[in-house]
NUGUSE-666723 format. One record per residue (C-alpha): z negated, y negated, x negated; residue in one letter; residue number from 1. Coordinates in nm, 4 decimals. Layout:
BEGIN
Z | Y | X | A | NUM
...
REM end
This chain:
BEGIN
-1.0710 | 2.7034 | -3.9390 | M | 1
-0.8519 | 2.5083 | -4.1910 | A | 2
-0.8981 | 2.1461 | -4.2524 | N | 3
-0.5685 | 2.0188 | -4.1705 | M | 4
-0.6144 | 1.6528 | -4.3039 | T | 5
-0.2673 | 1.5575 | -4.4922 | K | 6
-0.4329 | 1.3706 | -4.7633 | E | 7
-0.6303 | 1.5475 | -5.0463 | K | 8
-1.0062 | 1.4618 | -5.1156 | V | 9
-1.0069 | 1.1535 | -5.3195 | R | 10
-1.1273 | 1.2326 | -5.6628 | M | 11
-1.3667 | 0.9731 | -5.7865 | P | 12
-1.2470 | 0.7777 | -6.0961 | E | 13
-1.3760 | 0.5132 | -6.3442 | Q | 14
-1.2354 | 0.1658 | -6.2302 | P | 15
-0.9224 | 0.0809 | -6.4437 | P | 16
-1.0615 | -0.2213 | -6.6126 | A | 17
-1.3564 | -0.0323 | -6.7237 | V | 18
-1.2106 | 0.2891 | -6.8566 | R | 19
-0.9379 | 0.0994 | -7.0544 | A | 20
-1.2018 | 0.0277 | -7.2835 | R | 21
-1.3894 | 0.3359 | -7.3443 | N | 22
-1.2975 | 0.6883 | -7.4249 | F | 23
-1.5062 | 0.8621 | -7.1435 | E | 24
-1.3382 | 1.0684 | -6.8986 | E | 25
-1.1138 | 0.8996 | -6.6120 | V | 26
-1.1434 | 1.1366 | -6.3334 | A | 27
-1.5005 | 1.2188 | -6.2567 | L | 28
-1.4562 | 1.5416 | -6.0682 | G | 29
-1.5528 | 1.6662 | -5.7081 | Y | 30
-1.9177 | 1.6974 | -5.5750 | T | 31
-1.9871 | 2.0218 | -5.4370 | P | 32
-1.9299 | 1.8627 | -5.0916 | R | 33
-1.5850 | 1.7317 | -5.1768 | Q | 34
-1.4843 | 2.0430 | -5.3285 | A | 35
-1.5824 | 2.2507 | -5.0162 | M | 36
-1.3881 | 2.0074 | -4.8042 | E | 37
-1.0746 | 2.0249 | -5.0020 | E | 38
-1.1041 | 2.4168 | -5.0318 | A | 39
-1.0887 | 2.4229 | -4.6451 | E | 40
-0.7533 | 2.2506 | -4.6493 | R | 41
-0.6116 | 2.5853 | -4.7903 | C | 42
-0.4124 | 2.8045 | -4.5250 | L | 43
-0.4781 | 3.1460 | -4.6962 | Q | 44
-0.1217 | 3.2108 | -4.6720 | C | 45
-0.0303 | 3.5686 | -4.6631 | R | 46
0.2515 | 3.5356 | -4.9042 | H | 47
0.0723 | 3.3053 | -5.1576 | Q | 48
0.3285 | 3.1001 | -5.3128 | P | 49
0.0693 | 2.9254 | -5.5196 | C | 50
0.0162 | 3.2459 | -5.6992 | V | 51
0.3884 | 3.2850 | -5.7970 | N | 52
0.4121 | 2.9341 | -5.9112 | G | 53
0.1094 | 2.9633 | -6.1544 | C | 54
0.2287 | 3.0897 | -6.5226 | P | 55
-0.0837 | 3.2934 | -6.5576 | V | 56
-0.1285 | 3.4268 | -6.2091 | G | 57
-0.4636 | 3.2922 | -6.0879 | V | 58
-0.5534 | 3.4520 | -5.7653 | P | 59
-0.5596 | 3.0764 | -5.6128 | I | 60
-0.6272 | 3.1734 | -5.2359 | P | 61
-0.9226 | 3.3980 | -5.3320 | A | 62
-1.0957 | 3.1634 | -5.5682 | F | 63
-1.0240 | 2.8800 | -5.2907 | I | 64
-1.1843 | 3.1101 | -5.0278 | K | 65
-1.4702 | 3.1396 | -5.2568 | A | 66
-1.5371 | 2.7446 | -5.2973 | V | 67
-1.4899 | 2.6822 | -4.9461 | A | 68
-1.7761 | 2.9183 | -4.8663 | A | 69
-2.0083 | 2.7669 | -5.1187 | G | 70
-2.0006 | 3.0751 | -5.3667 | E | 71
-1.8903 | 2.8752 | -5.6835 | F | 72
-1.9876 | 3.1534 | -5.9190 | E | 73
-1.7644 | 3.3901 | -5.7600 | T | 74
-1.4780 | 3.1414 | -5.7585 | A | 75
-1.5085 | 3.0762 | -6.1265 | Y | 76
-1.5338 | 3.4640 | -6.1879 | R | 77
-1.2094 | 3.4994 | -5.9837 | T | 78
-1.0188 | 3.2572 | -6.2098 | I | 79
-1.1413 | 3.3866 | -6.5253 | M | 80
-0.9763 | 3.7241 | -6.4570 | A | 81
-0.6508 | 3.5688 | -6.5167 | E | 82
-0.7415 | 3.2173 | -6.7027 | N | 83
-0.9571 | 3.2033 | -7.0137 | S | 84
-0.9484 | 2.8141 | -7.0076 | L | 85
-0.9909 | 2.7197 | -6.6416 | P | 86
-1.1851 | 2.3786 | -6.7060 | A | 87
-0.8932 | 2.2831 | -6.9418 | I | 88
-0.6098 | 2.3669 | -6.6961 | C | 89
-0.7642 | 2.2118 | -6.4067 | G | 90
-0.7426 | 1.8771 | -6.6108 | R | 91
-0.4090 | 1.8947 | -6.7979 | V | 92
-0.1858 | 2.1451 | -6.6257 | C | 93
0.1297 | 1.9954 | -6.4254 | P | 94
-0.0092 | 2.1457 | -6.1219 | Q | 95
0.2534 | 1.9371 | -5.9141 | E | 96
0.5432 | 2.1386 | -6.0473 | S | 97
0.3711 | 2.4665 | -6.0364 | Q | 98
0.1279 | 2.5990 | -5.8074 | C | 99
0.0645 | 2.2858 | -5.5892 | E | 100
0.4374 | 2.2149 | -5.5968 | G | 101
0.4992 | 2.5161 | -5.3750 | V | 102
0.2107 | 2.4654 | -5.1569 | C | 103
0.2806 | 2.4931 | -4.8042 | V | 104
0.0519 | 2.2041 | -4.7140 | R | 105
0.2817 | 1.9906 | -4.9132 | G | 106
0.5640 | 2.0199 | -4.6685 | K | 107
0.3668 | 1.7864 | -4.4145 | K | 108
0.1469 | 1.6107 | -4.6406 | G | 109
-0.0274 | 1.6423 | -4.9678 | E | 110
-0.0612 | 1.9913 | -5.1338 | P | 111
-0.3975 | 2.1482 | -5.1616 | V | 112
-0.5794 | 1.9991 | -5.4778 | G | 113
-0.5743 | 2.3420 | -5.6686 | I | 114
-0.6201 | 2.1972 | -6.0065 | G | 115
-0.9159 | 1.9950 | -5.8957 | R | 116
-1.0685 | 2.2865 | -5.7452 | L | 117
-1.0144 | 2.4853 | -6.0631 | E | 118
-1.1593 | 2.2233 | -6.2580 | R | 119
-1.4544 | 2.1895 | -6.0166 | F | 120
-1.5349 | 2.5701 | -6.0297 | A | 121
-1.5055 | 2.5718 | -6.3981 | A | 122
-1.7310 | 2.2772 | -6.4590 | D | 123
-1.9823 | 2.4189 | -6.2208 | Y | 124
-2.0090 | 2.7353 | -6.4147 | A | 125
-2.0530 | 2.5504 | -6.7492 | L | 126
-2.3027 | 2.3298 | -6.6107 | Q | 127
-2.4897 | 2.6325 | -6.4637 | A | 128
-2.4923 | 2.8271 | -6.7771 | G | 129
-2.2972 | 3.1080 | -6.6141 | V | 130
-2.2283 | 3.3634 | -6.8783 | A | 131
-1.8824 | 3.4803 | -6.9659 | G | 132
-1.7397 | 3.8279 | -6.9659 | G | 133
-1.9493 | 4.0858 | -7.1499 | A | 134
-1.8231 | 4.1998 | -7.4708 | K | 135
-1.6095 | 4.5146 | -7.4324 | P | 136
-1.6554 | 4.8504 | -7.6102 | A | 137
-1.4075 | 4.8312 | -7.9003 | P | 138
-1.0778 | 5.0417 | -7.8841 | N | 139
-1.0077 | 5.0653 | -8.2457 | G | 140
-0.6997 | 4.8408 | -8.2911 | H | 141
-0.6878 | 4.5324 | -8.4924 | K | 142
-0.4636 | 4.2354 | -8.4075 | V | 143
-0.4176 | 3.9170 | -8.5799 | A | 144
-0.3504 | 3.5827 | -8.3881 | V | 145
-0.1998 | 3.2965 | -8.6005 | V | 146
-0.2876 | 2.9634 | -8.4361 | G | 147
-0.5984 | 2.8649 | -8.2289 | G | 148
-0.4254 | 2.6735 | -7.9562 | G | 149
-0.3760 | 2.7551 | -7.6102 | P | 150
-0.1260 | 3.0416 | -7.6802 | A | 151
-0.3369 | 3.1899 | -7.9412 | G | 152
-0.6559 | 3.1598 | -7.7347 | L | 153
-0.4982 | 3.3095 | -7.4197 | S | 154
-0.3512 | 3.5827 | -7.6367 | C | 155
-0.6910 | 3.6543 | -7.8121 | A | 156
-0.9109 | 3.6211 | -7.5067 | G | 157
-0.6911 | 3.8892 | -7.3026 | D | 158
-0.6764 | 4.1373 | -7.6037 | L | 159
-1.0670 | 4.0885 | -7.6598 | A | 160
-1.1077 | 4.1819 | -7.2963 | K | 161
-0.9381 | 4.5072 | -7.3603 | L | 162
-1.1636 | 4.5942 | -7.6525 | G | 163
-0.9209 | 4.4957 | -7.9475 | Y | 164
-1.0618 | 4.3704 | -8.2588 | E | 165
-0.8870 | 4.0251 | -8.2877 | V | 166
-0.8922 | 3.7684 | -8.5558 | T | 167
-0.7571 | 3.4164 | -8.5048 | I | 168
-0.6276 | 3.2281 | -8.8344 | F | 169
-0.6275 | 2.8640 | -8.7892 | E | 170
-0.4912 | 2.6048 | -9.0172 | A | 171
-0.7052 | 2.3277 | -8.9147 | L | 172
-1.1168 | 2.2792 | -8.9207 | H | 173
-1.1208 | 2.3038 | -8.5481 | A | 174
-0.9710 | 2.5368 | -8.2940 | L | 175
-0.7896 | 2.4227 | -7.9740 | G | 176
-0.4410 | 2.3072 | -8.1170 | G | 177
-0.3106 | 2.0493 | -7.8771 | V | 178
-0.6175 | 2.0439 | -7.6968 | L | 179
-0.8230 | 1.9257 | -7.9691 | T | 180
-0.5800 | 1.6946 | -8.1974 | Y | 181
-0.3467 | 1.5822 | -7.8995 | G | 182
-0.5123 | 1.5375 | -7.6027 | I | 183
-0.7388 | 1.2134 | -7.5767 | P | 184
-1.0900 | 1.2467 | -7.5060 | E | 185
-1.0594 | 1.0492 | -7.1891 | F | 186
-0.8327 | 1.3194 | -7.0222 | R | 187
-0.9847 | 1.6177 | -7.2103 | L | 188
-1.3389 | 1.5942 | -7.3488 | P | 189
-1.3846 | 1.7760 | -7.6811 | K | 190
-1.7260 | 1.9174 | -7.5926 | A | 191
-1.5619 | 2.1078 | -7.3035 | L | 192
-1.2861 | 2.2520 | -7.5231 | V | 193
-1.5564 | 2.3784 | -7.7480 | E | 194
-1.7420 | 2.5364 | -7.4813 | E | 195
-1.4431 | 2.7364 | -7.3293 | E | 196
-1.3429 | 2.8302 | -7.6996 | I | 197
-1.6940 | 2.9608 | -7.7300 | D | 198
-1.6608 | 3.1767 | -7.4195 | K | 199
-1.3620 | 3.3461 | -7.6011 | I | 200
-1.5535 | 3.4028 | -7.9006 | A | 201
-1.8344 | 3.5728 | -7.7298 | E | 202
-1.6043 | 3.8536 | -7.6415 | L | 203
-1.6022 | 3.9167 | -8.0156 | G | 204
-1.3199 | 3.7346 | -8.1514 | V | 205
-1.3323 | 3.6554 | -8.5115 | T | 206
-1.2206 | 3.3034 | -8.6165 | I | 207
-1.0858 | 3.2057 | -8.9403 | H | 208
-1.0475 | 2.8199 | -8.9957 | K | 209
-0.8644 | 2.6396 | -9.2679 | N | 210
-0.6059 | 2.9437 | -9.3153 | V | 211
-0.2698 | 2.8290 | -9.3521 | V | 212
-0.0805 | 3.1586 | -9.2501 | V | 213
0.2280 | 3.1199 | -9.4971 | G | 214
0.0365 | 2.9741 | -9.7766 | R | 215
-0.3166 | 3.1302 | -9.7723 | S | 216
-0.1757 | 3.4563 | -9.6355 | I | 217
0.1667 | 3.5790 | -9.5327 | T | 218
0.2351 | 3.7724 | -9.2103 | V | 219
0.3279 | 4.0796 | -9.4203 | D | 220
0.0152 | 4.0679 | -9.5786 | E | 221
-0.1747 | 4.0911 | -9.2533 | L | 222
-0.0044 | 4.4031 | -9.1932 | F | 223
-0.1149 | 4.5209 | -9.5232 | A | 224
-0.4683 | 4.4245 | -9.4248 | D | 225
-0.4806 | 4.6790 | -9.1478 | G | 226
-0.3548 | 4.4587 | -8.8314 | F | 227
-0.1318 | 4.6381 | -8.6214 | E | 228
0.0439 | 4.3398 | -8.4552 | A | 229
0.0579 | 3.9803 | -8.5149 | V | 230
0.0804 | 3.7081 | -8.2626 | F | 231
0.2264 | 3.3793 | -8.3705 | V | 232
0.0902 | 3.0850 | -8.1704 | G | 233
0.1292 | 2.8182 | -8.4429 | S | 234
0.2552 | 2.5211 | -8.2236 | G | 235
0.4976 | 2.2481 | -8.2794 | A | 236
0.3269 | 2.0265 | -8.4831 | G | 237
0.6171 | 1.8687 | -8.6926 | L | 238
0.7063 | 1.5182 | -8.5611 | P | 239
1.0455 | 1.4210 | -8.4929 | R | 240
1.1594 | 1.0436 | -8.5888 | F | 241
1.4741 | 0.8722 | -8.4527 | M | 242
1.6316 | 0.8069 | -8.8228 | G | 243
1.6468 | 0.4351 | -8.7894 | I | 244
1.5858 | 0.1526 | -9.0372 | D | 245
1.2284 | 0.0618 | -9.0809 | G | 246
1.0494 | 0.3700 | -8.9740 | E | 247
0.8918 | 0.3976 | -9.3308 | N | 248
0.7078 | 0.0689 | -9.2720 | L | 249
0.3208 | 0.0783 | -9.2808 | N | 250
0.2298 | 0.0361 | -8.9095 | G | 251
0.4763 | 0.3092 | -8.7869 | V | 252
0.3136 | 0.6281 | -8.6789 | Y | 253
0.4163 | 0.9372 | -8.5262 | S | 254
0.2419 | 1.0188 | -8.2071 | A | 255
0.1086 | 1.3238 | -8.3776 | N | 256
-0.0293 | 1.1663 | -8.6599 | E | 257
-0.1724 | 0.8772 | -8.4347 | F | 258
-0.3506 | 1.1156 | -8.1904 | L | 259
-0.4654 | 1.3518 | -8.4642 | T | 260
-0.6465 | 1.0912 | -8.6444 | R | 261
-0.7992 | 0.9724 | -8.3298 | V | 262
-0.9006 | 1.3027 | -8.1716 | N | 263
-0.9525 | 1.5468 | -8.4220 | L | 264
-1.0774 | 1.2967 | -8.6915 | M | 265
-1.2513 | 1.0928 | -8.4379 | K | 266
-1.1030 | 0.7275 | -8.5147 | A | 267
-1.2285 | 0.6065 | -8.1998 | Y | 268
-1.5913 | 0.6300 | -8.3314 | D | 269
-1.4960 | 0.4410 | -8.6647 | Y | 270
-1.7026 | 0.3230 | -8.8696 | P | 271
-1.9485 | 0.6275 | -8.7718 | H | 272
-1.6561 | 0.8507 | -8.8590 | N | 273
-1.4571 | 0.7578 | -9.1478 | P | 274
-1.0978 | 0.7555 | -9.0216 | T | 275
-0.9856 | 0.3976 | -8.9485 | P | 276
-0.6628 | 0.3514 | -8.7526 | V | 277
-0.5271 | 0.0114 | -8.7492 | K | 278
-0.3186 | -0.1053 | -8.4215 | T | 279
-0.3340 | -0.4794 | -8.4161 | G | 280
-0.2686 | -0.6859 | -8.0996 | K | 281
0.0790 | -0.5544 | -8.0207 | R | 282
0.1791 | -0.1850 | -7.9630 | V | 283
0.4727 | -0.0222 | -7.8713 | A | 284
0.5343 | 0.3464 | -7.7996 | V | 285
0.8657 | 0.4912 | -7.7944 | V | 286
0.9064 | 0.7760 | -7.5737 | G | 287
0.8428 | 0.8685 | -7.1886 | G | 288
0.6243 | 1.1818 | -7.1972 | G | 289
0.2676 | 1.2865 | -7.1500 | N | 290
0.2364 | 1.2321 | -7.5230 | V | 291
0.3506 | 0.8832 | -7.5120 | A | 292
0.1336 | 0.7900 | -7.2229 | M | 293
-0.1335 | 0.9432 | -7.4350 | D | 294
-0.0564 | 0.7455 | -7.7264 | A | 295
-0.0256 | 0.4175 | -7.5264 | A | 296
-0.3598 | 0.4677 | -7.3704 | R | 297
-0.5276 | 0.5368 | -7.6510 | T | 298
-0.4038 | 0.2390 | -7.8291 | A | 299
-0.5138 | 0.0008 | -7.5618 | L | 300
-0.8719 | 0.1768 | -7.5957 | R | 301
-0.8619 | 0.1086 | -7.9556 | L | 302
-0.8397 | -0.2944 | -7.9028 | G | 303
-0.4649 | -0.3408 | -7.8711 | A | 304
-0.4262 | -0.6477 | -7.6389 | E | 305
-0.0422 | -0.5376 | -7.5337 | E | 306
0.0733 | -0.2020 | -7.5197 | V | 307
0.4520 | -0.1135 | -7.4200 | S | 308
0.6125 | 0.2216 | -7.3325 | I | 309
0.9835 | 0.1751 | -7.4577 | V | 310
1.1982 | 0.4233 | -7.2826 | Y | 311
1.5799 | 0.4552 | -7.2581 | R | 312
1.5912 | 0.5801 | -6.9133 | R | 313
1.4048 | 0.4629 | -6.5706 | G | 314
1.1086 | 0.5248 | -6.3905 | M | 315
1.2573 | 0.7941 | -6.2276 | E | 316
1.3631 | 0.9847 | -6.5317 | E | 317
1.0160 | 0.9452 | -6.7024 | L | 318
0.9200 | 1.3135 | -6.8191 | P | 319
0.5278 | 1.2363 | -6.7971 | A | 320
0.3086 | 1.3865 | -6.5091 | R | 321
0.2998 | 1.1026 | -6.2280 | A | 322
-0.0549 | 1.1118 | -6.2318 | E | 323
-0.0381 | 1.0060 | -6.6049 | E | 324
0.1930 | 0.7175 | -6.5316 | I | 325
-0.0003 | 0.6035 | -6.2456 | H | 326
-0.3152 | 0.5786 | -6.4544 | H | 327
-0.1225 | 0.3970 | -6.7400 | A | 328
0.0120 | 0.1520 | -6.4833 | Q | 329
-0.3329 | 0.0702 | -6.3522 | E | 330
-0.4711 | 0.0140 | -6.6932 | E | 331
-0.2203 | -0.2376 | -6.7739 | G | 332
0.0305 | -0.0500 | -6.9950 | I | 333
0.3808 | -0.2237 | -6.9845 | R | 334
0.6711 | -0.0296 | -6.9283 | F | 335
0.9714 | -0.1333 | -7.0905 | R | 336
1.2419 | 0.0708 | -6.9327 | L | 337
1.6312 | 0.1182 | -7.0010 | L | 338
1.5546 | -0.0030 | -7.3638 | A | 339
1.6158 | 0.1800 | -7.6609 | N | 340
1.5177 | 0.0757 | -8.0534 | P | 341
1.7838 | 0.0092 | -8.3143 | K | 342
1.5575 | -0.0862 | -8.5913 | R | 343
1.2021 | -0.1588 | -8.6890 | I | 344
1.1538 | -0.4934 | -8.8502 | L | 345
0.9195 | -0.5709 | -9.1126 | G | 346
0.8122 | -0.8016 | -9.4303 | D | 347
0.8787 | -0.5031 | -9.6481 | G | 348
0.5479 | -0.3597 | -9.6130 | V | 349
0.4188 | -0.3928 | -9.2647 | W | 350
0.5742 | -0.3698 | -8.9095 | V | 351
0.6398 | -0.7148 | -8.7587 | R | 352
0.8752 | -0.6330 | -8.4563 | G | 353
1.1243 | -0.3880 | -8.3419 | M | 354
1.5019 | -0.4689 | -8.2521 | E | 355
1.6173 | -0.2914 | -7.9099 | C | 356
1.8924 | -0.2783 | -7.6688 | V | 357
1.9163 | -0.2744 | -7.2910 | E | 358
2.0712 | 0.0602 | -7.1721 | M | 359
2.2111 | 0.1658 | -6.8617 | E | 360
2.2663 | 0.4979 | -6.6747 | L | 361
2.6058 | 0.6759 | -6.6369 | G | 362
2.7112 | 0.9485 | -6.4077 | E | 363
2.5250 | 1.2869 | -6.4214 | P | 364
2.5883 | 1.5259 | -6.7039 | D | 365
2.6147 | 1.9289 | -6.6426 | E | 366
2.2485 | 1.9336 | -6.6447 | S | 367
2.2238 | 1.6702 | -6.3534 | G | 368
2.0567 | 1.3818 | -6.5656 | R | 369
2.2297 | 1.0648 | -6.5912 | R | 370
2.3141 | 0.9623 | -6.9811 | S | 371
2.1864 | 0.6271 | -7.0954 | P | 372
2.4373 | 0.4065 | -7.2663 | R | 373
2.4130 | 0.0683 | -7.4548 | E | 374
2.4500 | -0.2460 | -7.2572 | K | 375
2.7061 | -0.4678 | -7.4998 | A | 376
2.5409 | -0.7917 | -7.6191 | G | 377
2.1847 | -0.6772 | -7.4887 | S | 378
2.0136 | -0.6884 | -7.7991 | A | 379
1.6235 | -0.8300 | -7.7979 | F | 380
1.3389 | -0.8217 | -8.0443 | V | 381
0.9848 | -0.7179 | -7.9559 | L | 382
0.7059 | -0.8754 | -8.1811 | E | 383
0.4749 | -0.5914 | -8.2657 | L | 384
0.2060 | -0.4886 | -8.5135 | D | 385
0.2334 | -0.0914 | -8.4562 | T | 386
0.5309 | 0.1488 | -8.3378 | V | 387
0.4371 | 0.4905 | -8.2234 | I | 388
0.7140 | 0.7360 | -8.2389 | I | 389
0.6490 | 0.9830 | -7.9243 | A | 390
0.9959 | 1.1735 | -7.8864 | I | 391
0.9042 | 1.5335 | -7.9553 | G | 392
0.7894 | 1.7681 | -8.2106 | Q | 393
0.9327 | 2.0919 | -8.3524 | S | 394
0.7739 | 2.4088 | -8.5144 | P | 395
0.6536 | 2.3837 | -8.8596 | N | 396
0.9057 | 2.5776 | -9.0988 | P | 397
0.6225 | 2.7352 | -9.2940 | L | 398
0.5797 | 3.0709 | -9.1052 | I | 399
0.9736 | 3.1193 | -9.0576 | R | 400
1.0264 | 3.0679 | -9.4344 | S | 401
0.7762 | 3.3103 | -9.5404 | T | 402
0.8502 | 3.6111 | -9.2961 | T | 403
1.1448 | 3.7802 | -9.3972 | P | 404
1.3294 | 3.9477 | -9.0824 | G | 405
1.1990 | 3.6804 | -8.8373 | L | 406
1.4747 | 3.5261 | -8.6497 | S | 407
1.4778 | 3.1542 | -8.5498 | V | 408
1.6492 | 2.9140 | -8.3491 | Q | 409
1.9047 | 2.6685 | -8.5248 | R | 410
1.6020 | 2.3717 | -8.4389 | W | 411
1.3316 | 2.6068 | -8.5653 | G | 412
1.1852 | 2.7848 | -8.2670 | G | 413
1.1242 | 3.1484 | -8.3190 | I | 414
1.3491 | 3.3962 | -8.1247 | V | 415
1.1486 | 3.6410 | -7.8953 | V | 416
1.2491 | 3.8818 | -7.6084 | E | 417
1.1546 | 3.7107 | -7.2834 | E | 418
0.9848 | 4.0072 | -7.1214 | A | 419
0.7636 | 4.0862 | -7.4419 | T | 420
0.7516 | 3.8078 | -7.6527 | M | 421
0.8354 | 4.0299 | -7.9449 | E | 422
1.0304 | 3.8806 | -8.2202 | T | 423
1.3144 | 4.0283 | -8.4282 | S | 424
1.0258 | 4.1713 | -8.6824 | K | 425
0.8705 | 4.4814 | -8.5567 | P | 426
0.5057 | 4.4164 | -8.4466 | G | 427
0.5124 | 4.0435 | -8.4488 | V | 428
0.5077 | 3.8395 | -8.1196 | Y | 429
0.5325 | 3.4763 | -8.0773 | A | 430
0.4665 | 3.2348 | -7.7922 | G | 431
0.4090 | 2.8650 | -7.6866 | G | 432
0.5429 | 2.5766 | -7.8648 | D | 433
0.6457 | 2.7727 | -8.1733 | A | 434
0.9160 | 2.9450 | -7.9493 | V | 435
0.9910 | 2.6683 | -7.6802 | T | 436
0.9213 | 2.3383 | -7.8701 | G | 437
0.6706 | 2.1103 | -7.7083 | A | 438
0.5995 | 2.2276 | -7.3841 | A | 439
0.2694 | 2.2625 | -7.1513 | T | 440
-0.0582 | 2.4175 | -7.1993 | V | 441
-0.0253 | 2.6465 | -6.9082 | I | 442
0.3333 | 2.7875 | -7.0194 | L | 443
0.1771 | 2.8499 | -7.3900 | A | 444
-0.1125 | 3.0374 | -7.2266 | M | 445
0.1275 | 3.2272 | -6.9875 | G | 446
0.3365 | 3.3246 | -7.3036 | A | 447
0.0156 | 3.4164 | -7.4849 | G | 448
-0.0740 | 3.6570 | -7.1991 | K | 449
0.2532 | 3.8200 | -7.1505 | K | 450
0.2194 | 3.9063 | -7.5395 | A | 451
-0.1166 | 4.0351 | -7.5170 | A | 452
0.0120 | 4.2594 | -7.2379 | R | 453
0.2961 | 4.3866 | -7.4240 | A | 454
0.1043 | 4.4521 | -7.7298 | I | 455
-0.1382 | 4.6495 | -7.5283 | H | 456
0.1343 | 4.8551 | -7.3726 | E | 457
0.3097 | 4.9090 | -7.7331 | S | 458
-0.0234 | 5.0240 | -7.8960 | L | 459
-0.1115 | 5.2439 | -7.6090 | V | 460
0.2331 | 5.4018 | -7.5700 | G | 461
0.2227 | 5.5214 | -7.9249 | I | 462
-0.0871 | 5.7223 | -7.8458 | G | 463
-0.3183 | 5.5183 | -8.0639 | K | 464
-0.5592 | 5.4269 | -7.7998 | A | 465
REM end
């Protein structure tokens, strides 16, 4: 019989005052008993709306049923049939707008904690040493994957399970993409990311790091080397700036640089790792998405005394996940909403402050969003030591500039056929942030899965498999 409690089983967490000064994971995960209790809230709906809400099609009721029965390894293998990175997705996916957003239990209470249960099953398997899938027999086909982030890992994992000889070409010295350089340790432990990647490598995937496709080797040269298809999942690592005075001062970071130095280059462990990051006492983060929350909460943990989010719209319009906003508020991050920077102030070398104006929201536009507009005579100055710009990223132009025949959007995203993720260049597929601009981990993974399926169907369809 289903557990009809309206609220989710509470997830244990570090106390805010403690976690705000360390980089250990905030959420501590369910115990087996808590997981089984939460799993019993699932109604096992016949029409399974949660599955339709999942970009990678995880058989959610089936794995939750296994958790409820205490069959945790079965639950893990059920998830892994469709999702190669369950411990990661259970932590960082926006379940509230996807699988949990359409959960029937959410109509008269809180939805089932699908993400929490996915995390539990994956963590159980990792801690118990449950082996990944067996390496399949090779099918004789070679596919190159450009980028070792969520889209590339998903595509590589699915193709490897089908027997393809897959090679990942990663520009950095570590795989994971945004999972490694972007999302902080306190939300996504890097040791866990490495374990999940290792399970994909165990399927026979070859990994080449420090290879910049477009410089070290081109897409056309990959085809010349015998690869029959190329998937481009190179992400969106080119930061955007506001174009205001003072952005060239010392103490101004893009969120991309700031988080990469802290996460990938381990600045949080300075001086044991030789990558210092100076924050000073007062930090402002411009932006309202998950990246902005990550940067603000990271600055706090690095020793800043006052950290502010500066965002030109109101609390209801913040694009970050509600959970991340809640955690930031608990930790003491200040939200300066309906405010917009006009220029960054300094002494000619270092940041000393930021001039902002107050904003108000006008009538909704065609998309339904209320456009912000300046209030006359409302300028004010924040005294600051550091400014972090977190207003988005774009795809790096390197691949598009070195790949003839590849069509791109005016803003830099690669153009693809939505059904197959194939680009205008035959044999080249793309997905994730390289196509959409900065989006979510699970949407990138969904694109990688879709491309893997299309690549397989294309190669099988011409009688080569």
